Structures are given as structure tokens and as C-alpha cells.
C-alpha angles and dihedrals in degrees: 000000000000118000111264091197089081087085135040118264106279121249091216132030105207116196133200112223118207112069091354095067104000125063113235097184094105091049089050092052093047094048092048089051093045093049093039093231137104087221095047096104093046092050092046095046092049091051090045093055093039093059093043086057091046088059088052090058098043136058095260140082125203119185120253098253091049092054090044091054097042093049091048090055088047091052090051091054091047089054092042091240124140116228129163135217092267091054091050093046091052089063091050089053091048090054087063092057107041115138125244122257114265096247098046102086095052093042094053091045091055093047089049091049088053089055097244118156106241126200138162128230115192141166089218122087117284091231093054095048095042091050091049092050092048091053092050094043093241094117092083090068095054126084089198145343113230122197126197088221087082090063097043089235135088131232128292087045108113090227090068095055093042089052091048091053091051092049090050090046094229136108116264088244089062092060129085110204112205118197143145091216116088091206087059090050090050093051094048093045092051089050089057099259126134112242141212117199110209111205113223129176114281093008116123124197116235104244095208094056127092114284115252120247089233134017116208131196090197138004089246089068091064099074091046091049095049 
């Protein structure tokens, strides 16, 4: 773990949502079953992110569920598996009901007790994430839920992080972005934010990206580190 004392205590702890806070293991199992492949989820997720990033580089913006569905159908074709619209829609519905990671509730409670401002920054729709947090009771810890859909770009586009800082009314350097995705860490770091890379199973950090300010084995470490 890198020493967090190299920077002042952040004014805002900004958290990614999917895989950082929410557990995608059930989605992974369902997608693998649907696509009849142990690599189905990996292939789908890579296509999903790829075409979010394609939108970042082109003069178009498709909403998150639309890209999720289109890339799932693409993954099925790649794996020579037939799925229908209903199958694809069932995964979209499941994405709205994924459980929280086991360490999240206690970690947010500790950060809240330490009087940190807590916010979420997600590529998913604000309505979807807010509804999920309300159902799990997490919403009470969050000052706000910020969605990239309001920018018409997806993380790791710099515009998303700059917009988030403006909405939070702080400088990027006063924000600590916490994510399990190294592309998210890269985007936040390049926007001038401090970063905390949260190690999760099967996630691999991109070695050519900027190093995170902090590396965490669990989200519970964060409050102790800060």
C-alpha cells in the first residue's frame, strides 16, 4: 500500500459503483450460462467497455443499457450462441438488482463517522444506481450520485471527472477517486484527482497507467488509511 499521508485528507471520497461497490458475480454466472461459455462474461464485458469508449471517441452517445444489450448480442454471435431479446433484457434487469460487496456497508459507515463527504461517480444511469442504493440502504451515506450520462461521455473521459469536480464544488486535487478499474484510476489521475485502487478478485492493474495514490486490499482499509 502506498502512503496516503503524501496528500492532505480529501474533501470528497468519490466512489465507482459496479464491481467497486456492487457484486457482479451473479451477473457473471448468468451471462456465462446464457452464452454457454466460461468466458462469456469476460468477452461481453470487454465488448461492453470497448463500445462505451468508442462513443467517447466519436460524435455519438448511446445510453449504458443500450450498449450493454448490443454488446451482449455481439458476444453471443462471437461465441456462436443464439440468444433473443428477452434473454438480453433479463441481464439488464439483473444489473438493477446486484448485491453490494460484503465490506461496503461498514466501510461507508466508517467514512461517514469520520465526516468525509461521500459521492458516487458511475457510467450507469443515475436512476438505476440511485434506485439500487435506496433498496440496499446505502443512499443515506451519499451526498450525491453522479452519472456520466449527464456529460454525454463515459469514464475515463477527462470531461466526466472535470464535470464531477464542478458539481461537487471542489478542485480535482481535493477528491479521492476510489475504483477497482485501472482505466478509471487513469482517467481520474489525469484529471488531477488522487486515486485509490481497490484490488478485487480477477481484476488486473494496467502497468502502463499512472500509479494510484493508494492501493487497497479492501474498502474497509480506506477509512483507517485516511
